[in-house]
mmCIF file as gemmi writes it, N, C-alpha and C atoms, coordinates in Angstrom:
data_model
loop_
_atom_site.group_PDB
_atom_site.id
_atom_site.type_symbol
_atom_site.label_atom_id
_atom_site.label_alt_id
_atom_site.label_comp_id
_atom_site.label_asym_id
_atom_site.label_entity_id
_atom_site.label_seq_id
_atom_site.pdbx_PDB_ins_code
_atom_site.Cartn_x
_atom_site.Cartn_y
_atom_site.Cartn_z
_atom_site.occupancy
_atom_site.B_iso_or_equiv
_atom_site.pdbx_formal_charge
_atom_site.auth_seq_id
_atom_site.auth_asym_id
_atom_site.pdbx_PDB_model_num
ATOM 1 N N . MET Axp A 1 ? 34.184 105.3 -15.934 1 0 ? 1 A 1
ATOM 2 C CA . MET Axp A 1 ? 35.038 106.272 -16.773 1 0 ? 1 A 1
ATOM 3 C C . MET Axp A 1 ? 33.434 107.385 -17.351 1 0 ? 1 A 1
ATOM 4 N N . LYS Axp A 2 ? 33.834 108.423 -17.355 1 0 ? 2 A 1
ATOM 5 C CA . LYS Axp A 2 ? 32.91 109.638 -17.307 1 0 ? 2 A 1
ATOM 6 C C . LYS Axp A 2 ? 33.437 110.551 -19.057 1 0 ? 2 A 1
ATOM 7 N N . GLU Axp A 3 ? 32.85 110.637 -19.523 1 0 ? 3 A 1
ATOM 8 C CA . GLU Axp A 3 ? 33.145 111.137 -20.832 1 0 ? 3 A 1
ATOM 9 C C . GLU Axp A 3 ? 32.167 111.972 -21.535 1 0 ? 3 A 1
ATOM 10 N N . LEU Axp A 4 ? 32.495 113.213 -21.639 1 0 ? 4 A 1
ATOM 11 C CA . LEU Axp A 4 ? 31.452 114.4 -22.245 1 0 ? 4 A 1
ATOM 12 C C . LEU Axp A 4 ? 31.217 113.86 -23.456 1 0 ? 4 A 1
ATOM 13 N N . VAL Axp A 5 ? 29.993 113.86 -24.078 1 0 ? 5 A 1
ATOM 14 C CA . VAL Axp A 5 ? 29.537 113.505 -25.156 1 0 ? 5 A 1
ATOM 15 C C . VAL Axp A 5 ? 29.229 114.929 -26.155 1 0 ? 5 A 1
ATOM 16 N N . GLY Axp A 6 ? 28.394 116.116 -25.412 1 0 ? 6 A 1
ATOM 17 C CA . GLY Axp A 6 ? 27.953 117.019 -26.074 1 0 ? 6 A 1
ATOM 18 C C . GLY Axp A 6 ? 26.568 117.754 -24.95 1 0 ? 6 A 1
ATOM 19 N N . ASN Axp A 7 ? 26.39 118.692 -25.499 1 0 ? 7 A 1
ATOM 20 C CA . ASN Axp A 7 ? 25.228 119.594 -24.771 1 0 ? 7 A 1
ATOM 21 C C . ASN Axp A 7 ? 24.006 119.29 -25.156 1 0 ? 7 A 1
ATOM 22 N N . CYS Axp A 8 ? 22.666 119.042 -24.35 1 0 ? 8 A 1
ATOM 23 C CA . CYS Axp A 8 ? 21.55 118.812 -24.691 1 0 ? 8 A 1
ATOM 24 C C . CYS Axp A 8 ? 21.081 120.023 -25.535 1 0 ? 8 A 1
ATOM 25 N N . SER Axp A 9 ? 20.459 119.598 -26.626 1 0 ? 9 A 1
ATOM 26 C CA . SER Axp A 9 ? 19.835 120.681 -27.248 1 0 ? 9 A 1
ATOM 27 C C . SER Axp A 9 ? 18.787 121.629 -26.895 1 0 ? 9 A 1
ATOM 28 N N . ALA Axp A 10 ? 18.102 120.979 -26.012 1 0 ? 10 A 1
ATOM 29 C CA . ALA Axp A 10 ? 17.015 122.03 -25.215 1 0 ? 10 A 1
ATOM 30 C C . ALA Axp A 10 ? 17.345 122.66 -23.997 1 0 ? 10 A 1
ATOM 31 N N . CYS Axp A 11 ? 18.042 121.946 -23.342 1 0 ? 11 A 1
ATOM 32 C CA . CYS Axp A 11 ? 18.462 122.771 -22.165 1 0 ? 11 A 1
ATOM 33 C C . CYS Axp A 11 ? 19.896 123.331 -21.732 1 0 ? 11 A 1
ATOM 34 N N . ASN Axp A 12 ? 20.873 122.832 -22.661 1 0 ? 12 A 1
ATOM 35 C CA . ASN Axp A 12 ? 22.608 122.973 -22.828 1 0 ? 12 A 1
ATOM 36 C C . ASN Axp A 12 ? 22.759 122.141 -21.701 1 0 ? 12 A 1
ATOM 37 N N . LYS Axp A 13 ? 22.493 121.416 -21.268 1 0 ? 13 A 1
ATOM 38 C CA . LYS Axp A 13 ? 22.941 120.274 -19.993 1 0 ? 13 A 1
ATOM 39 C C . LYS Axp A 13 ? 23.561 120.078 -20.649 1 0 ? 13 A 1
ATOM 40 N N . GLU Axp A 14 ? 24.981 119.321 -19.585 1 0 ? 14 A 1
ATOM 41 C CA . GLU Axp A 14 ? 26.13 118.637 -20.473 1 0 ? 14 A 1
ATOM 42 C C . GLU Axp A 14 ? 25.531 117.058 -20.422 1 0 ? 14 A 1
ATOM 43 N N . VAL Axp A 15 ? 25.858 116.084 -21.352 1 0 ? 15 A 1
ATOM 44 C CA . VAL Axp A 15 ? 25.535 114.943 -21.591 1 0 ? 15 A 1
ATOM 45 C C . VAL Axp A 15 ? 26.809 113.856 -21.653 1 0 ? 15 A 1
ATOM 46 N N . PHE Axp A 16 ? 26.696 112.833 -20.642 1 0 ? 16 A 1
ATOM 47 C CA . PHE Axp A 16 ? 27.996 112.166 -20.753 1 0 ? 16 A 1
ATOM 48 C C . PHE Axp A 16 ? 27.691 110.851 -21.195 1 0 ? 16 A 1
ATOM 49 N N . CYS Axp A 17 ? 28.749 110.133 -21.527 1 0 ? 17 A 1
ATOM 50 C CA . CYS Axp A 17 ? 28.874 108.631 -21.526 1 0 ? 17 A 1
ATOM 51 C C . CYS Axp A 17 ? 28.95 108.039 -19.972 1 0 ? 17 A 1
ATOM 52 N N . LEU Axp A 18 ? 28.804 107.179 -19.38 1 0 ? 18 A 1
ATOM 53 C CA . LEU Axp A 18 ? 29.096 106.925 -18.272 1 0 ? 18 A 1
ATOM 54 C C . LEU Axp A 18 ? 29.188 105.366 -18.172 1 0 ? 18 A 1
ATOM 55 N N . ASP Axp A 19 ? 30.897 104.626 -17.998 1 0 ? 19 A 1
ATOM 56 C CA . ASP Axp A 19 ? 31.125 103.35 -18.407 1 0 ? 19 A 1
ATOM 57 C C . ASP Axp A 19 ? 30.472 102.526 -19.73 1 0 ? 19 A 1
ATOM 58 N N . GLY Axp A 20 ? 30.52 103.455 -20.623 1 0 ? 20 A 1
ATOM 59 C CA . GLY Axp A 20 ? 29.904 102.982 -21.548 1 0 ? 20 A 1
ATOM 60 C C . GLY Axp A 20 ? 28.531 102.842 -22.272 1 0 ? 20 A 1
ATOM 61 N N . PHE Axp A 21 ? 27.709 103.611 -21.092 1 0 ? 21 A 1
ATOM 62 C CA . PHE Axp A 21 ? 26.214 103.943 -21.295 1 0 ? 21 A 1
ATOM 63 C C . PHE Axp A 21 ? 26.016 105.359 -21.759 1 0 ? 21 A 1
ATOM 64 N N . PHE Axp A 22 ? 25.303 105.91 -22.721 1 0 ? 22 A 1
ATOM 65 C CA . PHE Axp A 22 ? 25.139 106.891 -22.864 1 0 ? 22 A 1
ATOM 66 C C . PHE Axp A 22 ? 23.957 107.63 -22.109 1 0 ? 22 A 1
ATOM 67 N N . ASN Axp A 23 ? 24.16 108.646 -21.109 1 0 ? 23 A 1
ATOM 68 C CA . ASN Axp A 23 ? 23.033 109.033 -20.741 1 0 ? 23 A 1
ATOM 69 C C . ASN Axp A 23 ? 22.184 110.015 -21.289 1 0 ? 23 A 1
ATOM 70 N N . GLY Axp A 24 ? 21.122 109.687 -22.355 1 0 ? 24 A 1
ATOM 71 C CA . GLY Axp A 24 ? 20.481 110.377 -23.012 1 0 ? 24 A 1
ATOM 72 C C . GLY Axp A 24 ? 19.918 109.695 -24.421 1 0 ? 24 A 1
ATOM 73 N N . ILE Axp A 25 ? 19.59 110.777 -25.293 1 0 ? 25 A 1
ATOM 74 C CA . ILE Axp A 25 ? 19.192 110.069 -26.505 1 0 ? 25 A 1
ATOM 75 C C . ILE Axp A 25 ? 19.788 111.004 -27.838 1 0 ? 25 A 1
ATOM 76 N N . ILE Axp A 26 ? 19.429 110.259 -28.913 1 0 ? 26 A 1
ATOM 77 C CA . ILE Axp A 26 ? 20.065 110.9 -29.865 1 0 ? 26 A 1
ATOM 78 C C . ILE Axp A 26 ? 18.726 111.097 -30.693 1 0 ? 26 A 1
ATOM 79 N N . GLN Axp A 27 ? 18.138 112.169 -31.307 1 0 ? 27 A 1
ATOM 80 C CA . GLN Axp A 27 ? 16.832 112.167 -32.091 1 0 ? 27 A 1
ATOM 81 C C . GLN Axp A 27 ? 17.266 111.51 -33.634 1 0 ? 27 A 1
ATOM 82 N N . ASP Axp A 28 ? 16.326 110.833 -34.003 1 0 ? 28 A 1
ATOM 83 C CA . ASP Axp A 28 ? 16.606 109.942 -35.32 1 0 ? 28 A 1
ATOM 84 C C . ASP Axp A 28 ? 16.505 111.121 -36.519 1 0 ? 28 A 1
ATOM 85 N N . ASP Axp A 29 ? 15.537 111.989 -36.58 1 0 ? 29 A 1
ATOM 86 C CA . ASP Axp A 29 ? 15.368 112.874 -37.798 1 0 ? 29 A 1
ATOM 87 C C . ASP Axp A 29 ? 16.314 113.651 -37.942 1 0 ? 29 A 1
ATOM 88 N N . ASP Axp A 30 ? 16.992 114.536 -36.592 1 0 ? 30 A 1
ATOM 89 C CA . ASP Axp A 30 ? 18.139 115.555 -37.129 1 0 ? 30 A 1
ATOM 90 C C . ASP Axp A 30 ? 19.426 115.327 -36.13 1 0 ? 30 A 1
ATOM 91 N N . LYS Axp A 31 ? 19.325 114.292 -35.323 1 0 ? 31 A 1
ATOM 92 C CA . LYS Axp A 31 ? 20.788 113.538 -34.608 1 0 ? 31 A 1
ATOM 93 C C . LYS Axp A 31 ? 20.896 114.761 -33.589 1 0 ? 31 A 1
ATOM 94 N N . LYS Axp A 32 ? 20.364 115.331 -32.956 1 0 ? 32 A 1
ATOM 95 C CA . LYS Axp A 32 ? 20.356 116.371 -31.801 1 0 ? 32 A 1
ATOM 96 C C . LYS Axp A 32 ? 20.281 115.555 -30.645 1 0 ? 32 A 1
ATOM 97 N N . ILE Axp A 33 ? 21.312 116.02 -29.812 1 0 ? 33 A 1
ATOM 98 C CA . ILE Axp A 33 ? 21.481 115.212 -28.386 1 0 ? 33 A 1
ATOM 99 C C . ILE Axp A 33 ? 20.297 115.888 -27.314 1 0 ? 33 A 1
ATOM 100 N N . LEU Axp A 34 ? 19.512 115.034 -26.539 1 0 ? 34 A 1
ATOM 101 C CA . LEU Axp A 34 ? 18.964 115.611 -25.586 1 0 ? 34 A 1
ATOM 102 C C . LEU Axp A 34 ? 19.137 114.33 -24.139 1 0 ? 34 A 1
ATOM 103 N N . CYS Axp A 35 ? 18.941 115.164 -23.108 1 0 ? 35 A 1
ATOM 104 C CA . CYS Axp A 35 ? 19.166 114.538 -21.861 1 0 ? 35 A 1
ATOM 105 C C . CYS Axp A 35 ? 17.954 113.635 -21.726 1 0 ? 35 A 1
ATOM 106 N N . PHE Axp A 36 ? 17.939 112.853 -20.622 1 0 ? 36 A 1
ATOM 107 C CA . PHE Axp A 36 ? 16.512 112.124 -20.29 1 0 ? 36 A 1
ATOM 108 C C . PHE Axp A 36 ? 15.598 112.981 -19.886 1 0 ? 36 A 1
ATOM 109 N N . GLU Axp A 37 ? 15.403 114.024 -19.115 1 0 ? 37 A 1
ATOM 110 C CA . GLU Axp A 37 ? 14.722 114.618 -18.908 1 0 ? 37 A 1
ATOM 111 C C . GLU Axp A 37 ? 14.003 115.654 -19.871 1 0 ? 37 A 1
ATOM 112 N N . CYS Axp A 38 ? 14.593 116.153 -20.46 1 0 ? 38 A 1
ATOM 113 C CA . CYS Axp A 38 ? 14.126 116.857 -22.014 1 0 ? 38 A 1
ATOM 114 C C . CYS Axp A 38 ? 13.54 115.756 -22.665 1 0 ? 38 A 1
ATOM 115 N N . ALA Axp A 39 ? 13.848 114.651 -23.098 1 0 ? 39 A 1
ATOM 116 C CA . ALA Axp A 39 ? 13.439 113.497 -23.95 1 0 ? 39 A 1
ATOM 117 C C . ALA Axp A 39 ? 11.861 113.147 -23.514 1 0 ? 39 A 1
ATOM 118 N N . GLU Axp A 40 ? 11.778 113.024 -21.865 1 0 ? 40 A 1
ATOM 119 C CA . GLU Axp A 40 ? 10.682 112.715 -21.414 1 0 ? 40 A 1
ATOM 120 C C . GLU Axp A 40 ? 10.164 113.579 -21.562 1 0 ? 40 A 1
ATOM 121 N N . GLU Axp A 41 ? 10.202 115.229 -21.543 1 0 ? 41 A 1
ATOM 122 C CA . GLU Axp A 41 ? 9.153 116.104 -21.625 1 0 ? 41 A 1
ATOM 123 C C . GLU Axp A 41 ? 8.282 116.212 -23.25 1 0 ? 41 A 1
ATOM 124 N N . ASN Axp A 42 ? 9.533 115.888 -24.071 1 0 ? 42 A 1
ATOM 125 C CA . ASN Axp A 42 ? 9 115.677 -25.923 1 0 ? 42 A 1
ATOM 126 C C . ASN Axp A 42 ? 8.266 114.665 -26.058 1 0 ? 42 A 1
ATOM 127 N N . THR Axp A 43 ? 8.277 113.406 -25.149 1 0 ? 43 A 1
ATOM 128 C CA . THR Axp A 43 ? 7.393 112.533 -25.676 1 0 ? 43 A 1
ATOM 129 C C . THR Axp A 43 ? 5.785 112.784 -25.828 1 0 ? 43 A 1
ATOM 130 N N . PRO Axp A 44 ? 4.953 112.443 -26.474 1 0 ? 44 A 1
ATOM 131 C CA . PRO Axp A 44 ? 3.908 112.762 -26.558 1 0 ? 44 A 1
ATOM 132 C C . PRO Axp A 44 ? 3.005 111.483 -25.527 1 0 ? 44 A 1
ATOM 133 N N . GLU Axp A 45 ? 2.215 112.193 -24.781 1 0 ? 45 A 1
ATOM 134 C CA . GLU Axp A 45 ? 1.696 111.021 -24.08 1 0 ? 45 A 1
ATOM 135 C C . GLU Axp A 45 ? 0.164 110.235 -24.862 1 0 ? 45 A 1
ATOM 136 N N . LYS Axp A 46 ? 0.286 109.19 -24.28 1 0 ? 46 A 1
ATOM 137 C CA . LYS Axp A 46 ? -0.706 108.064 -25.137 1 0 ? 46 A 1
ATOM 138 C C . LYS Axp A 46 ? -1.996 108.082 -24.58 1 0 ? 46 A 1
């Protein structure tokens, strides 16, 4: 099952829930949706 959850707040790409697994992240501070690609770009390097 593929269900649209919303759009990425950074690139506006559609983010889906596939078979019960969310294909993105929700930011803790402002509850915005990010796709995995944008979330990876915004992660600070160690």
